C-alpha positions as CSV (number, residue, x, y, z in Angstrom):
1,M,96.5,97.6,96.9
2,K,92.9,98.9,96.9
3,Y,91.7,100.3,100.2
4,P,88.1,100.9,100.9
5,I,87.1,104.4,102.0
6,V,84.0,105.8,103.5
7,I,82.9,109.2,102.4
8,Y,80.5,111.2,104.5
9,K,79.2,114.8,104.6
10,D,77.8,116.8,107.5
11,N,75.9,120.0,107.0
12,D,78.2,123.0,106.5
13,S,81.3,120.9,105.9
14,D,83.4,119.4,103.1
15,Y,83.2,115.7,102.3
16,G,85.2,113.7,104.9
17,V,87.0,110.4,104.2
18,T,87.8,107.6,106.6
19,F,90.0,104.5,105.9
20,P,88.6,101.6,108.0
21,D,91.8,99.6,107.3
22,L,94.2,102.5,108.0
23,P,93.5,103.8,111.5
24,G,94.5,107.4,111.9
25,C,94.3,108.2,108.1
26,F,91.7,110.8,107.1
27,S,91.1,113.1,104.2
28,A,88.5,115.6,102.8
29,G,87.5,117.5,99.7
30,A,84.9,120.0,98.5
31,S,83.4,117.4,96.2
32,I,83.2,113.6,96.3
33,E,85.7,113.5,93.4
34,E,88.1,115.8,95.2
35,A,87.7,113.8,98.4
36,I,88.6,110.6,96.6
37,T,91.6,112.2,94.9
38,N,92.9,113.7,98.2
39,S,92.4,110.4,100.0
40,Q,94.8,108.6,97.7
41,E,97.5,111.1,98.6
42,A,96.6,110.8,102.3
43,A,96.9,107.0,102.2
44,E,100.3,107.2,100.4
45,C,101.6,109.6,103.0
46,H,100.2,107.5,105.9
47,I,101.6,104.2,104.5
48,E,105.0,105.9,103.9
49,G,105.1,106.8,107.5
50,I,104.3,103.2,108.5
51,L,107.1,102.0,106.3
52,L,109.6,104.5,107.7
53,D,108.7,103.3,111.2
54,S,109.3,99.7,110.0
55,E,105.8,98.7,110.9
56,P,103.7,96.2,108.8
57,I,101.4,97.7,106.3
58,P,97.7,96.9,107.1
59,V,96.0,94.7,104.6
60,A,93.0,96.1,102.8
61,T,89.8,94.2,103.5
62,S,86.5,94.1,101.6
63,I,83.8,96.7,101.8
64,E,81.4,94.0,102.7
65,K,83.3,93.3,105.9
66,H,83.1,97.0,107.0
67,K,79.5,97.7,106.0
68,V,78.2,95.9,109.1
69,N,80.0,98.5,111.3
70,S,77.4,101.0,112.5
71,D,80.0,103.8,112.4
72,F,79.9,103.7,108.6
73,K,76.2,103.1,108.0
74,D,75.5,106.5,106.3
75,G,78.7,106.6,104.3
76,I,79.3,106.3,100.6
77,W,81.9,103.5,99.8
78,A,84.7,103.7,97.2
79,L,88.0,102.1,96.6
80,V,91.4,103.9,96.5
81,E,94.4,102.4,94.7
82,V,97.6,102.7,96.6
83,D,100.7,101.6,94.8
84,I,103.1,100.8,97.6
85,T,105.9,100.1,95.2
86,K,106.1,103.8,94.3
87,L,106.6,105.1,97.8
88,S,109.9,106.6,98.7
89,L,111.7,103.5,99.9
90,K,114.7,102.7,97.7
91,S,114.5,99.7,95.5
92,K,117.2,97.0,95.4
93,R,117.8,94.6,92.5
94,V,117.7,90.9,93.7
95,N,118.2,87.6,91.9
96,I,115.6,85.0,92.7
97,T,114.7,81.7,91.2
98,L,111.1,80.7,90.4
99,P,109.7,77.8,88.4
100,E,109.3,78.9,84.8
101,R,105.6,78.2,84.8
102,L,105.0,80.4,87.9
103,L,107.1,83.2,86.4
104,N,105.0,83.0,83.2
105,S,101.8,83.2,85.3
106,V,103.2,86.2,87.2
107,D,104.1,88.0,84.0
108,Y,100.7,87.2,82.4
109,Y,98.8,88.5,85.4
110,A,101.0,91.6,85.7
111,K,100.5,92.5,82.1
112,K,96.7,91.8,82.2
113,H,96.4,94.2,85.2
114,G,98.7,96.9,83.9
115,E,101.5,96.2,86.4
116,T,105.1,95.2,86.3
117,R,106.5,91.9,87.5
118,S,108.5,93.7,90.3
119,G,105.5,95.7,91.4
120,L,103.2,92.7,91.5
121,L,105.7,90.6,93.4
122,A,106.4,93.4,95.9
123,Q,102.7,93.9,96.5
124,A,102.0,90.2,96.9
125,V,104.8,89.7,99.4
126,T,103.7,92.8,101.4
127,E,100.1,91.6,101.5
128,Y,101.2,88.1,102.4
129,M,103.4,89.2,105.3
130,A,100.8,91.6,106.6
131,S,98.2,88.9,106.7
132,H,100.4,86.3,108.4
133,Q,101.6,88.3,111.4
């Protein structure tokens, strides 16, 4: 899942990072590149805590949606990839039945985007459940 971040810098400080879709998640870095790298780790830790608390993972929304918020008017926008399937929750093998055509589409999409079938399905289910609360 790609989360938008807002990068900002005050005089005499490092670059700060805010996650509009992950309240309470912040990061920083001496450079913009370091701030982005550190923000991925911060998001993973934050989401891992959400999962451990059995809370729903917030769905990432578009940068366009957040740009109208005056709190972010002077920020630099970027996207941070968070692979929720790699977080510390144990995986469990399951047997499901899908129409062959749908499964072929899932496999094609996963391969095209450098993902696995399991990772894609886990992310899709997570996003679906978070958006239908």
